[in-house]
N, C-alpha and C positions, 0 to 999 in steps of 0.2 A: 557858720562863718567864723566864729571866734577861734576855732582850731586852725583855720588857714592863716589868720592874723598872727597867732602865736608862732606857727611854723615859719611864717615870713619874717617875723622879728628875730627868731632864733637863727634863721639862715643869714640874715643881715648882721646879727651880732657875731656869729661865727666867722663871717667874711671879714668883718672889721677887726676881730681878734687876730685873724690870719695876717691881715695887712700890717697890723701894729707890732707884730713880732719883730725883734731886732734883726733876725736873719733876712727877712724879706726886704726890709729897708736897706740893709747893707748890700744885698744883692743888687737892688735897683741902682744904688750909687755906684757900685762896681761896674755895672753895665754901661752907665752913662760915661764914667771916667774911661773905661776901656774903649768905648767908641771914639771918644775924642783923642785918646792916646794913639789908637790905630790910624787915625787920620794924620796925626803928626808923623808917625813912623812912615806911613805911605808917602807923604810929601818928601821926607828926607830921602827915601829910596828912589823915588821918581826924579827928584830934583838934583840929588847929589850922587848917589851910588850908581844909578843907571848910566848917567853920562860918564862917570869915571870908568866903569866897566866897558862902556861903549867906546871909550877913547882907545882901547886896545884894538878894537875892530874899526869898521868904517861907518857905522851907523848907530842909532839909538838901540838900546838893549831890547826894547819891546818889538823891534822890527826884525830881530834875528829869526831866521827860519831855515829849514832845509827842505829838500824835495825828496819825498819818499818814492814817487814814481816819476821818473824824468820823461821828458823835459817839462819843467814848470815854467809856464809862460804867464806873465802878469799883464793885464790890460793897462795901458798907459792912461786911459781916460778914467776908469773906475778904480784902479788899484787892486782889483780882485784877480784871483787866479783863474785863468781861462782854460788851462790845460795842465795836467799833472796833479799830484797829491802833495800839498805842502804840509810840513810839520812846523808849527810856530812854537819853538822852544824858548824864545826870548821872554815872553810873559811868564812862563813857568819858572825860569831862572829869577826873574824879578820878584815873583811871589815868594819863592824860596828865600831870597835875601831879606824880604820884608819879614817873613816868619822868624828867621834867625836873629835879625836885629831886635825884633819885639821880644823874643824869648830871652836874649842876652840882657836887654834893659830890665825886663821884669825880674830876672834872676839876680842880677847884680845890684839893682836899685831897690828891690822890694824883698825878695825871698832871703837873700844872704844877710842883709841887715836885721831882718826880723828874727832869723835863726840865732844870730849873735846876741841880740837883745834877750831872747828867751833863755839862752845859755847863761848869760850874766844874771838874769833874774833867778834862775834855778840855783845858781851858785850862792846867791845872797840868801835865799829862802830854801834851804835843803828840805826835802820831804823826808819824814821819818821812815826809816827802812822797816819793812815788814819782817817779823821774825822768820828765820829760815824754816821752810817746811820740813816736817819730820818725814822720814821715809817710813814705809810700812813696818819694817823691822823695828825701828825706834819707837813707833807708836805702840806696837804690840808689847815691847819691853816695858814701856811706861805703864800700860794697862796691867801687865803682870805684876809690876812693882806695887802699884796702887792696891791691887787685890790682895797681895801678900801682906801689905801694911795694914789693910783693913782686917784681914783675918787675924793677924797678930795682935791688933789693938782690941779685939773683941774678947780676949781672954784665952783663946786656944793657941798656945805657943807650940812651936815645933822644934824645940831644941833650945839649948842655952846660949847659942851664939847670937840670937837676935834675928830680926827680919831679913837683913841683907844676906846673912850667911845661909839662912834656910832657903831664900830665893835662889842663891847661887847653887846650893846643893840640889834643889829641885831641878834647876836648869841642867845640871850635870848628870841627872838621873839617879842621884843617891837618895835613899830614904832615911832621914835622920830623926824620924819621929820616935819618941820614947813611949813605950807601951807599958 
């Protein structure tokens, strides 16, 4: 039984660590705020935007529909279609407007200011630039120069002009060794 208790404690400890991570808490707050925000936007669309768009027509935006297979007959007592195939495109338009308004508010009130803030922050605290990466040819040339300098420093010289001249001569295919 002690192994089961240790395993149970480690599972609970792992779960507690998972919950206490900053990302999980921030995600939970974002979901709660997002839910409340979507209710506000939905109320604005249903209470303000839909009637304004509906003012162009003759009825509420949620009631706009077309008949796919005519004739569409609606029961006066129940309000349901008794004949034909209706397409209710008003709710789709309403949901699309809700989405667009939500996306615009999130972009203009959250994303754009945060981007500007990060740009200003980056301008104040510039990150040190990494040295430019050497190409393969530059790297091989550097290795060649280091090997030539090492060979010249160990006592075996290849000419009176020094290391750079001998490296250049070797590169050009000339043999300047004195025998």
